N, CA, C and O of each residue as an XYZ file, in Angstrom:
872
protein
N       1.035     -1.080     -0.310
C       0.276      0.006     -0.186
C       0.837      1.389     -0.106
O       1.562      1.736      0.826
N       0.514      2.132     -1.038
C       1.530      3.452     -1.196
C       1.313      4.081     -0.165
O       0.203      4.402      0.259
N       2.810      4.404      0.532
C       2.461      5.474      1.873
C       1.970      4.741      3.317
O       1.310      5.316      4.182
N       2.295      3.776      3.361
C       2.014      2.618      4.469
C       2.638      2.961      5.869
O       2.224      3.172      7.009
N       3.971      2.906      5.142
C       4.468      3.563      6.562
C       4.825      4.837      7.095
O       5.786      4.958      7.855
N       4.114      5.788      6.743
C       3.932      6.658      7.373
C       2.582      6.869      8.486
O       2.290      7.837      9.187
N       1.776      5.252      8.280
C       1.313      5.130      9.594
C       1.535      4.149     10.593
O       0.742      3.350     11.093
N       2.809      4.349     10.816
C       3.420      2.758     11.296
C       3.299      3.273     12.652
O       2.511      2.608     13.324
N       3.899      4.364     13.331
C       3.865      5.026     14.756
C       2.736      5.541     15.040
O       2.198      6.500     14.487
N       2.147      4.560     16.391
C       0.966      4.818     17.142
C       1.096      6.073     17.703
O       0.156      6.858     17.578
N       2.475      6.531     18.529
C       2.170      7.265     19.165
C       1.911      9.288     18.283
O       1.386     10.328     18.680
N       2.744      8.795     16.827
C       2.397      9.850     16.072
C       1.028     10.211     15.726
O       0.521     11.305     15.481
N       0.484      8.865     15.771
C      -0.923      9.297     15.501
C      -2.026      9.417     16.714
O      -3.111      9.947     16.476
N      -1.705      8.888     18.074
C      -2.769      8.997     18.932
C      -2.207     10.138     19.615
O      -3.031     10.752     20.292
N      -0.588     10.758     19.627
C      -0.493     11.519     20.590
C      -0.696     11.197     22.058
O      -0.591     10.056     22.507
N      -0.987     12.248     22.767
C      -1.414     12.262     24.542
C      -2.899     12.191     24.170
O      -3.379     11.667     25.175
N      -3.658     12.355     23.528
C      -4.820     12.266     24.006
C      -5.708     11.529     24.120
O      -6.808     11.927     23.737
N      -5.619     10.541     24.533
C      -6.319      9.188     25.002
C      -6.205      9.391     26.400
O      -5.085      9.404     26.910
N      -7.215      9.549     27.074
C      -7.593      9.882     28.500
C      -6.553      8.733     29.162
O      -6.449      7.704     28.493
N      -6.166      8.768     29.780
C      -5.131      8.188     31.013
C      -6.645      8.048     32.034
O      -7.216      8.959     32.634
N      -7.063      6.406     31.957
C      -8.254      6.641     33.121
C      -7.715      5.873     34.004
O      -6.821      5.032     33.903
N      -8.725      6.459     35.438
C      -7.749      6.160     36.621
C      -8.944      4.878     36.949
O     -10.021      4.802     36.358
N      -8.503      3.982     37.953
C      -9.219      2.559     38.276
C      -9.046      2.395     39.760
O      -7.980      2.701     40.295
N     -10.152      1.881     40.497
C     -10.457      0.829     41.794
C      -9.163     -0.028     41.634
O      -8.274     -0.164     42.476
N      -9.238     -0.634     40.262
C      -8.035     -1.773     39.874
C      -7.194     -1.798     38.802
O      -7.899     -2.127     37.847
N      -6.174     -1.646     38.469
C      -5.417     -1.152     37.960
C      -4.004     -2.168     37.796
O      -3.224     -2.270     38.743
N      -3.776     -2.886     36.518
C      -2.828     -3.752     36.397
C      -1.897     -3.348     35.372
O      -2.139     -3.512     34.176
N      -0.624     -2.717     35.900
C       0.494     -3.083     34.799
C       1.949     -3.476     34.751
O       2.790     -3.427     35.649
N       2.067     -3.919     33.372
C       2.478     -5.065     32.822
C       3.984     -4.344     32.281
O       4.015     -3.502     31.385
N       5.051     -4.787     32.917
C       6.394     -4.281     32.160
C       6.437     -5.391     31.850
O       6.322     -6.326     32.643
N       6.691     -5.541     30.078
C       7.254     -6.807     29.522
C       8.257     -6.165     28.219
O       8.362     -5.051     27.707
N       9.087     -7.851     27.936
C       9.817     -7.372     26.767
C       8.665     -6.695     25.619
O       7.437     -6.729     25.697
N       9.397     -6.171     24.707
C       8.210     -5.667     23.551
C       8.089     -6.884     22.466
O       7.548     -6.661     21.383
N       8.515     -7.950     22.727
C       8.379     -9.440     21.830
C       7.202     -9.674     22.085
O       6.544     -9.975     21.089
N       6.349     -9.647     23.578
C       5.122     -9.992     24.191
C       3.744     -9.115     23.745
O       2.562     -9.460     23.759
N       4.349     -7.893     23.359
C       3.512     -6.924     23.218
C       2.486     -7.575     21.929
O       1.439     -6.937     22.040
N       2.348     -8.498     20.839
C       1.596     -8.628     19.888
C       0.411    -10.008     20.164
O      -0.612    -10.314     19.551
N       1.090    -10.619     21.355
C       0.189    -12.079     21.937
C      -0.831    -11.277     22.762
O      -1.574    -11.954     23.473
N      -1.032     -9.550     22.786
C      -1.926     -8.900     23.678
C      -3.154     -8.767     22.491
O      -4.301     -8.394     22.736
N      -2.722     -9.094     21.378
C      -3.552     -8.176     19.955
C      -4.852     -8.992     20.101
O      -5.887     -8.327     20.061
N      -4.987    -10.532     20.290
C      -6.319    -10.877     20.803
C      -6.966    -10.666     21.411
O      -7.988    -11.303     21.157
N      -7.113     -9.766     22.616
C      -7.549     -9.115     23.347
C      -8.268     -7.771     22.941
O      -9.341     -7.394     23.414
N      -7.680     -7.247     22.198
C      -7.678     -6.193     21.249
C      -8.843     -6.417     20.333
O      -9.767     -5.608     20.419
N      -8.935     -7.400     19.468
C      -9.816     -8.151     18.895
C     -11.106     -8.599     19.129
O     -12.189     -8.558     18.546
N     -10.535     -9.157     20.444
C     -12.124     -9.795     20.809
C     -12.832     -8.487     21.665
O     -14.033     -8.710     21.811
N     -12.428     -7.242     22.241
C     -13.175     -6.242     22.176
C     -12.581     -5.849     23.861
O     -12.609     -6.629     24.812
N     -12.088     -4.499     23.873
C     -11.764     -4.348     25.022
C     -13.120     -2.907     25.322
O     -14.145     -2.649     24.691
N     -12.552     -2.304     26.441
C     -13.712     -0.988     26.774
C     -13.254     -0.057     26.779
O     -12.037     -0.210     26.890
N     -13.646      1.368     26.690
C     -13.146      2.689     26.521
C     -14.349      3.419     27.259
O     -15.552      3.195     27.126
N     -13.605      4.515     28.215
C     -14.701      5.110     28.594
C     -14.928      6.258     27.973
O     -13.985      6.963     27.613
N     -16.142      6.585     27.773
C     -16.613      8.075     26.568
C     -17.908      8.795     27.144
O     -18.677      8.358     27.999
N     -17.941      9.581     26.704
C     -19.263     10.322     26.932
C     -20.570     10.219     25.905
O     -20.618     10.832     24.839
N     -21.469      9.471     26.327
C     -22.699      9.049     25.117
C     -23.180     10.319     24.353
O     -23.213     11.462     24.809
N     -23.500      9.963     23.271
C     -23.715     11.478     22.584
C     -22.707     11.865     21.496
O     -23.072     12.611     20.587
N     -21.378     11.364     21.552
C     -20.610     11.697     20.882
C     -20.390     10.883     19.418
O     -20.286      9.657     19.467
N     -20.309     11.674     17.931
C     -20.287     11.097     16.736
C     -18.978     10.089     16.907
O     -18.099     10.201     17.762
N     -19.090      8.941     15.736
C     -17.923      8.356     16.057
C     -16.764      9.225     15.457
O     -15.670      9.024     15.984
N     -16.787      9.738     14.901
C     -15.910     10.827     14.383
C     -14.801     11.762     15.524
O     -13.579     11.847     15.640
N     -16.022     12.382     16.259
C     -15.644     12.921     17.210
C     -14.706     11.962     18.664
O     -13.831     12.313     19.455
N     -15.502     10.584     18.427
C     -15.323      9.796     19.377
C     -13.693      9.083     19.409
O     -12.923      8.822     20.334
N     -13.612      8.915     17.851
C     -12.420      8.529     17.128
C     -11.109      9.627     17.197
O      -9.943      9.258     17.332
N     -11.551     11.078     17.075
C     -10.460     11.810     16.289
C     -10.190     12.811     17.923
O      -9.076     12.913     18.438
N     -11.173     13.306     18.372
C     -11.134     14.437     19.688
C     -10.810     13.333     20.977
O      -9.939     13.767     21.731
N     -11.235     12.291     21.271
C     -11.206     11.626     22.629
C      -9.983     10.582     21.983
O      -8.950     10.852     22.595
N      -9.806      9.832     21.288
C      -8.752      9.094     21.267
C      -7.592      9.447     20.598
O      -6.682      8.631     20.453
N      -7.525     10.682     20.137
C      -6.503     11.468     19.460
C      -6.285     11.202     18.189
O      -5.408     11.888     17.663
N      -6.963     10.197     17.350
C      -6.617      9.566     16.272
C      -6.741     10.497     15.241
O      -7.818     11.051     15.021
N      -5.330     10.810     14.326
C      -5.516     12.147     12.873
C      -6.924     11.818     12.831
O      -7.445     10.867     13.413
N      -7.656     12.900     11.907
C      -8.550     13.283     11.105
C      -8.253     12.160      9.592
O      -9.092     11.420      9.078
N      -6.957     12.337      9.205
C      -6.391     11.762      7.649
C      -6.247     10.190      8.243
O      -6.385      9.407      7.303
N      -6.015      9.501      9.503
C      -6.007      8.727      9.862
C      -6.927      7.394      9.272
O      -6.805      6.326      8.672
N      -8.143      8.480     10.044
C      -9.264      8.196     10.224
C      -9.824      7.893      8.600
O     -10.368      6.819      8.344
N      -9.666      8.759      7.738
C     -10.389      8.976      6.662
C      -9.627      7.694      5.438
O     -10.215      7.079      4.548
N      -8.137      7.629      5.837
C      -7.232      7.176      4.956
C      -7.248      5.501      5.400
O      -7.566      4.536      4.705
N      -6.899      5.536      6.459
C      -6.632      4.277      6.936
C      -7.940      3.320      7.578
O      -8.165      2.166      7.214
N      -8.648      3.987      8.493
C      -9.855      2.908      9.206
C     -11.026      3.044      7.627
O     -11.788      3.954      7.300
N     -10.684      1.591      6.887
C     -11.636      1.638      5.977
C     -12.793      1.336      6.263
O     -13.659      1.718      5.477
N     -13.208      0.558      7.468
C     -14.406     -0.516      7.524
C     -14.482     -0.338      8.759
O     -13.477     -0.586      9.424
N     -16.029      0.272      9.610
C     -16.032      0.462     10.647
C     -17.835      0.067     10.790
O     -18.807      0.536     10.197
N     -17.728     -0.870     11.727
C     -19.226     -1.069     12.064
C     -19.526     -0.339     13.653
O     -18.754     -0.089     14.579
N     -20.784     -0.165     13.513
C     -21.551      0.533     14.821
C     -22.325     -0.623     15.420
O     -22.945     -1.226     14.544
N     -22.505     -1.187     16.791
C     -23.471     -2.264     16.763
C     -23.802     -3.133     15.879
O     -24.969     -3.521     15.838
N     -22.883     -3.600     15.023
C     -23.035     -4.714     14.328
C     -23.587     -4.338     12.895
O     -23.963     -5.221     12.123
N     -23.625     -2.910     12.546
C     -23.726     -2.205     11.276
C     -22.925     -1.190     10.620
O     -22.462     -0.182     11.153
N     -22.785     -1.613      9.211
C     -21.288     -0.566      8.996
C     -21.783      0.788      9.020
O     -22.948      1.141      9.200
N     -20.830      1.463      8.830
C     -21.089      3.266      9.154
C     -20.624      3.925      8.092
O     -19.414      3.888      7.869
N     -21.374      4.547      7.362
C     -20.531      5.258      6.173
C     -20.733      6.860      6.647
O     -19.759      7.567      6.391
N     -21.688      7.420      7.201
C     -21.246      9.026      7.442
C     -20.812      9.006      9.183
O     -21.680      8.939     10.053
N     -19.657      9.060      9.422
C     -18.627      9.440     10.989
C     -19.703     10.507     12.038
O     -20.029     10.374     13.218
N     -20.058     11.593     10.999
C     -20.384     12.550     11.635
C     -22.033     12.747     12.549
O     -22.476     13.464     13.445
N     -22.585     11.491     11.560
C     -23.742     11.441     12.086
C     -24.002     10.344     12.964
O     -24.901     10.456     13.798
N     -23.287      9.235     12.875
C     -23.421      8.092     13.539
C     -23.049      8.360     15.119
O     -21.956      8.922     15.187
N     -23.545      8.161     16.206
C     -23.413      8.273     17.237
C     -23.333      7.089     18.376
O     -24.084      6.116     18.442
N     -22.307      7.389     19.204
C     -22.072      6.581     20.074
C     -22.978      6.547     21.263
O     -23.168      7.532     21.976
N     -23.714      4.991     21.513
C     -24.262      5.468     22.760
C     -23.389      4.368     23.638
O     -22.470      3.668     23.211
N     -24.067      4.415     25.330
C     -23.550      3.750     26.255
C     -23.574      2.302     26.206
O     -24.609      1.705     25.910
N     -22.689      1.812     26.430
C     -22.686     -0.355     25.782
C     -22.591     -0.817     24.255
O     -22.474     -1.942     23.770
N     -22.714      0.893     23.461
C     -21.948      0.303     22.084
C     -20.901     -0.334     21.853
O     -19.870     -0.248     22.521
N     -21.106     -1.158     20.709
C     -19.657     -2.017     20.318
C     -19.320     -1.148     18.971
O     -20.206     -0.967     18.136
N     -17.835     -0.552     18.772
C     -17.321     -0.150     17.332
C     -16.390     -1.007     16.939
O     -15.403     -1.224     17.642
N     -16.538     -1.461     16.043
C     -15.273     -2.383     15.359
C     -14.690     -1.568     14.417
O     -15.396     -0.767     13.803
N     -13.364     -1.662     14.184
C     -12.840     -1.127     13.107
C     -11.514     -2.091     12.469
O     -10.906     -3.056     12.932
N     -11.393     -1.268     11.094
C     -10.803     -2.373     10.513
C      -9.865     -1.484      9.538
O     -10.134     -0.285      9.624
N      -8.848     -1.788      8.649
C      -8.299     -1.329      7.402
C      -9.039     -2.146      6.585
O      -9.622     -3.198      6.850
N      -8.898     -1.244      5.078
C      -9.266     -2.394      3.904
C      -9.494     -3.513      3.493
O      -8.594     -4.045      2.844
N     -10.218     -3.943      3.622
C     -10.258     -5.680      3.574
C     -10.028     -6.103      1.840
O     -10.137     -5.174      1.040
N      -9.826     -7.004      1.497
C      -9.442     -7.229      0.205
C     -10.456     -8.219     -0.606
O     -10.967     -9.274     -0.228
N     -10.550     -7.675     -1.581
C     -11.880     -8.415     -2.557
C     -12.952     -7.465     -2.759
O     -12.832     -6.252     -2.592
N     -13.952     -8.031     -3.105
C     -15.485     -7.532     -3.335
C     -15.931     -7.401     -2.026
O     -16.689     -6.442     -1.876
N     -15.676     -8.135     -0.911
C     -16.568     -7.883      0.124
C     -15.682     -6.750      0.945
O     -16.362     -6.036      1.681
N     -14.535     -6.536      0.926
C     -14.014     -5.269      1.289
C     -14.248     -4.015      0.667
O     -13.952     -2.924      1.154
N     -14.839     -4.232     -0.523
C     -14.968     -3.094     -1.294
C     -16.358     -2.542     -1.202
O     -16.733     -1.416     -1.529
N     -17.260     -3.818     -0.556
C     -18.807     -3.468     -0.201
C     -18.671     -2.870      1.167
O     -19.260     -1.817      1.413
N     -18.220     -3.236      1.726
C     -18.045     -2.916      3.455
C     -17.550     -1.430      3.265
O     -18.273     -0.605      3.822
N     -16.575     -0.981      2.661
C     -15.498      0.207      2.648
C     -16.648      1.087      3.271
O     -17.833      0.879      3.010
N     -16.206      2.103      4.128
C     -16.950      3.118      4.785
C     -17.370      4.254      3.601
O     -16.408      4.848      3.115
N     -18.790      4.636      3.057
C     -18.737      5.483      1.981
C     -18.124      5.187      0.781
O     -18.098      6.044     -0.102
N     -17.474      3.765      0.568
C     -17.104      3.538     -1.050
C     -17.903      3.257     -2.004
O     -18.996      2.769     -1.715
N     -17.639      3.436     -3.034
C     -18.367      2.916     -4.463
C     -19.678      1.769     -3.989
O     -20.774      2.042     -4.478
N     -19.647      1.157     -3.541
C     -20.855     -0.225     -3.341
C     -21.456     -0.042     -2.267
O     -22.252     -0.920     -1.936
N     -21.286      1.085     -1.419
C     -22.050      1.419     -0.223
C     -23.482      1.093     -0.297
O     -24.104      0.410      0.516
N     -24.068      1.816     -1.664
C     -25.653      1.884     -1.758
C     -25.558      0.310     -1.462
O     -26.047     -0.003     -0.377
N     -24.899     -0.975     -2.393
C     -25.529     -2.617     -2.081
C     -25.771     -2.587     -0.842
O     -26.549     -3.514     -0.619
N     -25.504     -1.958      0.226
C     -25.671     -2.452      1.524
C     -26.463     -1.279      2.000
O     -26.072     -0.803      3.066
N     -27.603     -0.651      1.374
C     -28.196     -0.091      2.093
C     -28.925     -0.069      3.194
O     -29.031      0.699      4.150
N     -29.616     -1.496      2.726
C     -30.665     -1.757      4.115
C     -29.864     -2.052      5.455
O     -30.279     -1.632      6.535
N     -28.881     -2.677      5.354
C     -27.969     -2.987      6.761
C     -27.139     -2.071      7.425
O     -26.576     -2.396      8.471
N     -26.969     -0.652      6.787
C     -26.119      0.286      7.016
C     -26.295      0.963      8.274
O     -27.505      0.967      8.495
N     -25.783      1.436      9.040
C     -25.964      1.902     10.159
C     -26.886      3.229     10.070
O     -26.225      4.128      9.550
N     -28.068      3.610     10.374
C     -28.703      4.791     10.608
C     -29.144      5.208     11.470
O     -30.048      4.627     12.071
N     -28.534      6.667     11.931
C     -29.403      7.758     13.402
C     -30.741      7.149     13.365
O     -31.314      7.171     12.276
N     -31.275      6.665     14.263
C     -32.948      6.718     14.354
C     -33.304      7.917     15.308
O     -34.084      8.788     14.923
N     -32.636      7.961     16.758
C     -33.042      8.854     17.584
C     -31.938      9.774     17.951
O     -30.794      9.453     17.628
N     -32.129     10.760     18.519
C     -31.429     11.662     19.217
C     -30.699     10.939     20.576
O     -31.471     10.500     21.429
N     -29.389     10.816     20.779
C     -28.639      9.993     21.825
C     -28.518     11.284     22.411
O     -28.216     12.314     21.809
N     -28.828     11.139     23.884
C     -28.483     12.226     24.758
C     -27.209     11.999     25.185
O     -26.812     10.834     25.198
N     -26.451     12.929     25.555
C     -25.336     12.946     26.479
C     -25.307     12.894     27.822
O     -25.863     13.793     28.454
N     -24.678     11.873     28.466
C     -24.742     11.599     30.035
C     -23.548     11.698     30.102
O     -22.796     11.472     29.154
N     -23.030     12.207     31.738
C     -21.736     12.127     32.686
C     -20.194     11.357     31.927
O     -19.099     11.835     31.629
N     -20.873      9.766     31.806
C     -19.942      8.675     31.596
C     -20.630      7.816     30.845
O     -21.854      7.935     30.901
N     -20.206      7.012     30.183
C     -20.523      5.550     29.638
C     -19.494      4.631     29.219
O     -18.322      5.007     29.237
N     -19.775      3.566     28.877
C     -18.894      3.247     28.010
C     -18.930      2.395     26.845
O     -19.955      1.714     26.823
N     -17.989      2.165     25.665
C     -17.764      1.469     24.917
C     -16.932      0.490     24.738
O     -15.772      0.564     25.145
N     -17.319     -0.361     24.225
C     -16.451     -1.173     23.802
C     -15.986     -1.420     22.145
O     -16.810     -1.397     21.232
N     -14.621     -1.643     21.958
C     -13.791     -1.293     20.620
C     -12.878     -2.494     20.215
O     -11.831     -2.656     20.842
N     -13.149     -3.179     19.400
C     -12.491     -4.105     18.209
C     -11.730     -3.519     17.202
O     -12.087     -2.711     16.344
N     -10.407     -4.126     17.449
C      -9.516     -3.744     16.073
C      -9.311     -4.953     15.463
O      -9.564     -6.023     16.016
N      -8.760     -4.820     14.084
C      -8.773     -5.628     13.489
C      -7.972     -5.537     12.113
O      -8.188     -4.521     11.452
N      -6.950     -6.599     11.527
C      -5.777     -6.473     10.682
C      -4.967     -5.159     11.154
O      -4.766     -4.468     12.152
N      -4.724     -5.236     10.157
C      -3.626     -3.908      9.946
C      -3.206     -2.988     11.466
O      -2.186     -2.686     12.087
N      -4.757     -2.778     11.582
C      -5.153     -1.939     12.993
C      -4.320     -1.793     14.186
O      -3.760     -0.845     14.735
N      -4.445     -3.290     14.447
C      -3.426     -3.875     15.386
C      -2.384     -3.506     16.079
O      -2.126     -3.211     17.246
N      -1.615     -3.633     14.638
C      -0.217     -3.363     15.077
C      -0.052     -1.782     14.760
O       1.007     -1.308     15.171
N      -0.606     -1.218     14.340
C      -0.151      0.393     13.920
C      -0.926      0.838     15.096
O      -0.440      1.946     15.324
N      -1.924      0.608     16.051
C      -2.457      1.648     16.933
C      -2.617      0.848     18.179
O      -2.841      1.430     19.240
N      -2.515     -0.473     18.121
C      -3.073     -1.425     19.087
C      -1.881     -1.662     20.490
O      -2.197     -2.120     21.588
N      -0.230     -1.128     20.002
C       0.559     -0.912     20.944
C       0.004      0.817     22.041
O       0.232      0.864     23.250
N      -0.527      1.728     21.459
C      -0.652      2.678     22.104
C      -1.801      2.575     22.655
O      -2.023      3.375     23.564
N      -2.691      1.759     22.361
C      -4.221      1.469     23.388
C      -3.487      0.727     25.040
O      -3.595      1.046     26.224
N      -2.891     -0.161     24.439
C      -2.451     -0.974     25.391
C      -1.527     -0.328     26.775
O      -1.589     -0.658     27.959
N      -0.515      0.898     25.974
C       0.147      1.598     26.837
C      -0.405      2.748     27.546
O       0.163      3.280     28.500
N      -1.493      3.109     27.074
C      -2.730      4.117     27.749
C      -3.201      3.376     28.625
O      -2.986      3.811     29.757
N      -3.860      2.260     28.579
C      -4.836      1.517     29.196
C      -5.799      0.883     28.439
O      -5.998      1.554     27.426
N      -6.570     -0.229     28.479
C      -7.733     -0.524     28.362
C      -7.945     -1.659     29.690
O      -7.264     -2.277     30.509
N      -9.881     -1.396     29.140
C     -10.732     -2.166     30.551
C     -11.110     -3.539     29.954
O     -11.938     -3.699     29.057
N     -10.484     -4.389     30.490
C     -11.009     -5.355     30.340
C     -11.687     -6.250     31.582
O     -11.701     -5.846     32.745
N     -12.256     -7.551     31.141
C     -13.154     -8.008     32.197
C     -12.017     -9.286     33.034
O     -11.101     -9.936     32.530
N     -12.438     -9.280     34.175
C     -11.652    -10.102     34.469
C     -11.371    -11.391     33.994
O     -10.299    -11.866     33.618
N     -12.452    -11.871     34.063
C     -12.530    -13.229     33.051
C     -11.607    -13.283     31.956
O     -10.743    -14.150     31.832
N     -11.793    -12.428     31.243
C     -10.569    -12.341     29.871
C      -9.287    -12.307     30.236
O      -8.421    -12.740     29.475
N      -9.031    -11.862     31.280
C      -7.795    -11.647     32.148
C      -7.146    -13.162     32.162
O      -6.337    -13.628     31.360
N      -7.811    -13.868     33.446
C      -7.668    -14.645     33.714
C      -7.460    -15.846     32.774
O      -6.554    -16.645     33.009
N      -8.298    -15.998     31.688
C      -7.801    -16.917     30.181
C      -6.885    -16.577     29.367
O      -6.527    -17.299     28.435
N      -6.241    -15.073     29.705
C      -5.640    -14.859     29.055
C      -3.979    -14.903     29.638
O      -2.936    -14.836     28.987
N      -4.149    -15.012     30.819
C      -2.871    -15.152     31.605
C      -2.406    -16.940     31.751
O      -1.296    -17.446     31.914
N      -3.684    -17.529     31.620
C      -3.378    -19.087     31.971
C      -2.693    -19.352     30.615
O      -1.769    -20.165     30.575
N      -3.092    -18.714     29.516
C      -2.623    -19.678     28.111
C      -1.063    -18.668     27.858
O      -0.434    -18.663     26.799
N      -0.707    -17.919     29.033
C       0.315    -17.205     28.268
C       1.810    -17.262     29.803
O       2.776    -16.502     29.882
N       1.609    -17.898     30.335
C       2.224    -18.263     31.587
C       3.592    -18.378     31.363
O       4.406    -17.722     32.013
N       3.945    -19.272     30.372
C       5.600    -19.647     29.710
C       5.988    -18.602     29.719
O       6.898    -18.284     30.485
N       5.427    -17.746     28.882
C       5.791    -17.030     27.926
C       6.087    -15.404     29.186
O       6.938    -14.538     28.983
N       5.348    -15.428     30.093
C       5.153    -14.346     31.041
C       6.630    -14.312     32.084
O       7.404    -13.443     32.487
N       6.499    -15.600     32.207
C       7.814    -16.258     33.078
C       8.926    -15.605     32.881
O       9.614    -15.138     33.789
N       9.291    -15.496     31.120
C      10.475    -14.873     30.691
C      10.406    -13.531     30.374
O      11.400    -12.814     30.494
N       8.998    -12.973     29.853
C       9.217    -12.261     29.399
C       8.375    -10.900     29.957
O       8.119     -9.882     29.314
N       8.082    -11.164     31.144
C       7.695    -10.276     32.394
C       8.326     -9.624     33.067
O       8.877    -10.239     33.980
N       8.547     -8.321     33.005
C       9.685     -8.139     33.921
C       9.290     -7.624     35.368
O      10.182     -7.460     36.200
N       7.980     -7.369     35.675
C       7.279     -6.398     36.742
C       5.691     -6.676     36.658
O       5.044     -6.663     35.612
N       5.184     -6.928     37.943
C       3.378     -6.924     37.590
C       3.215     -6.219     38.664
O       3.690     -6.676     39.704
N       2.448     -4.825     38.699
C       2.008     -3.971     39.496
C       0.621     -3.803     39.804
O      -0.003     -2.873     39.293
N       0.085     -4.596     40.576
C      -1.152     -4.471     40.972
C      -1.560     -3.291     41.627
O      -0.907     -3.114     42.655
N      -2.604     -2.210     41.352
C      -2.517     -1.042     42.727
C      -2.004     -0.719     43.481
O      -2.268     -0.719     44.683
N      -0.340     -0.039     42.414
C       0.501      0.019     42.922
C       1.550     -0.900     43.973
O       2.398     -0.564     44.799
N       1.135     -1.953     43.591
C       2.266     -2.897     44.210
C       2.581     -4.364     43.602
O       1.764     -5.209     43.238
N       3.883     -4.425     43.596
C       4.230     -5.607     42.843
C       4.040     -7.110     42.928
O       4.571     -7.751     43.835
N       3.495     -7.525     42.250
C       3.081     -8.955     42.435
C       3.533     -9.793     41.649
O       3.384     -9.672     40.433
N       4.287    -10.985     42.307
C       4.597    -11.954     41.345
C       3.655    -12.474     40.376
O       2.469    -12.152     40.454
N       4.282    -13.626     39.033
C       3.096    -14.190     37.972
C       2.102    -15.264     39.117
O       0.902    -15.132     39.357
N       2.758    -15.990     39.508
C       1.821    -17.063     40.320
C       0.972    -16.142     41.360
O      -0.193    -16.502     41.530
N       1.286    -15.332     41.865
C       0.260    -14.431     42.487
C      -1.339    -13.853     41.919
O      -2.451    -13.726     42.433
N      -0.537    -13.519     40.134
C      -1.645    -13.068     39.793
C      -2.542    -13.898     39.150
O      -3.715    -13.557     39.003
N      -1.952    -15.339     38.607
C      -2.681    -16.353     38.034
C      -3.273    -17.000     39.336
O      -4.006    -17.916     38.965
N      -3.263    -16.894     40.936
C      -4.084    -17.639     41.556
C      -5.168    -16.564     41.917
O      -6.114    -16.948     42.605
N      -5.130    -15.512     41.597
C      -6.010    -14.787     42.195
C      -7.701    -14.624     41.944
O      -8.539    -13.972     42.568
N      -7.824    -15.559     40.684
C      -9.286    -16.174     39.994
C      -9.926    -15.046     39.926
O     -10.591    -14.673     40.893
N      -9.840    -14.272     38.731
C     -10.070    -13.259     38.152
C     -11.515    -13.293     37.960
O     -12.312    -12.463     38.396
N     -11.854    -14.624     37.071
C     -13.156    -14.578     36.721
C     -14.290    -14.693     37.825
O     -15.472    -14.434     37.600
N     -13.800    -15.100     39.003
C     -14.866    -15.076     40.236
C     -14.901    -13.258     40.597
O     -15.185    -13.003     41.767
N     -14.804    -12.817     40.262
C     -14.676    -11.507     40.702
C     -15.478    -10.416     39.778
O     -15.688     -9.249     40.109
N     -15.791    -10.896     38.828
C     -16.973    -10.174     37.906
C     -16.790     -9.008     37.618
O     -17.676     -8.482     36.944
N     -15.664     -8.220     37.987
C     -15.035     -6.855     37.261
C     -14.386     -6.638     36.170
O     -13.919     -7.583     35.534
N     -14.237     -5.277     35.743
C     -13.569     -4.964     34.831
C     -12.300     -3.835     36.087
O     -12.371     -3.109     37.079
N     -11.207     -4.441     35.046
C     -10.078     -3.627     35.504
C      -9.158     -3.163     34.468
O      -9.184     -3.799     33.414
N      -8.160     -1.948     34.582
C      -7.659     -1.153     33.495
C      -6.222     -2.170     33.353
O      -5.260     -2.133     34.119
N      -6.288     -2.533     32.869
C      -4.687     -3.271     31.937
C      -3.699     -2.217     31.303
O      -4.260     -1.412     30.559
N      -2.141     -2.044     31.475
C      -1.607     -1.488     30.647
C      -0.276     -2.339     30.498
O       0.062     -3.470     30.849
N       0.237     -1.449     29.923
C       1.288     -2.202     29.356
C       2.691     -1.297     29.007
O       2.528     -0.375     28.208
N       3.868     -1.478     29.484
C       5.202     -0.761     28.948
C       6.436     -1.533     28.926
O       7.479     -1.019     28.522
């Protein structure tokens, strides 16, 4: 893809605009860089971000998350809001509990049909997202965000560094599947400002807590 390298740095894309949320339960993992890609499946499965309901998709992506308008228009070619393709990012609005899936261009006819605002968008007019009612803004809510294909490597690390909200069940499943890798690649684990070892972290049974926690990596 022409000009692909200009999108490689997540920090130049996101800057410092992705808010650094605080949490009653926060886990910070100091990792070898080689371990970061193993977290991408969490980003693909879906993680949560705090937001103000009533924001447009474009406002959410650019003003809150700090993605540049150029990156959003040129790189994020496919957007699904609550399971429906989005063509107008200015009118589609985020609700508390919404799910927003983001993808770079997908190959073939399917990719062309699903491309936001693309030539074939009219072919899926009956399934495209349409704003039916005005969403009233409230103090705070959460949106579930999913990243796919090239976006995982391009902006995924920046999300992990700033912090993602995940369910304890997902954290426990993830740790159980990565114990061997973590034993050599995790330099330090900090839980609520206190250092813990991996054995203790693994034995905490996060799935039983039924809570979300803020996960950060560096």
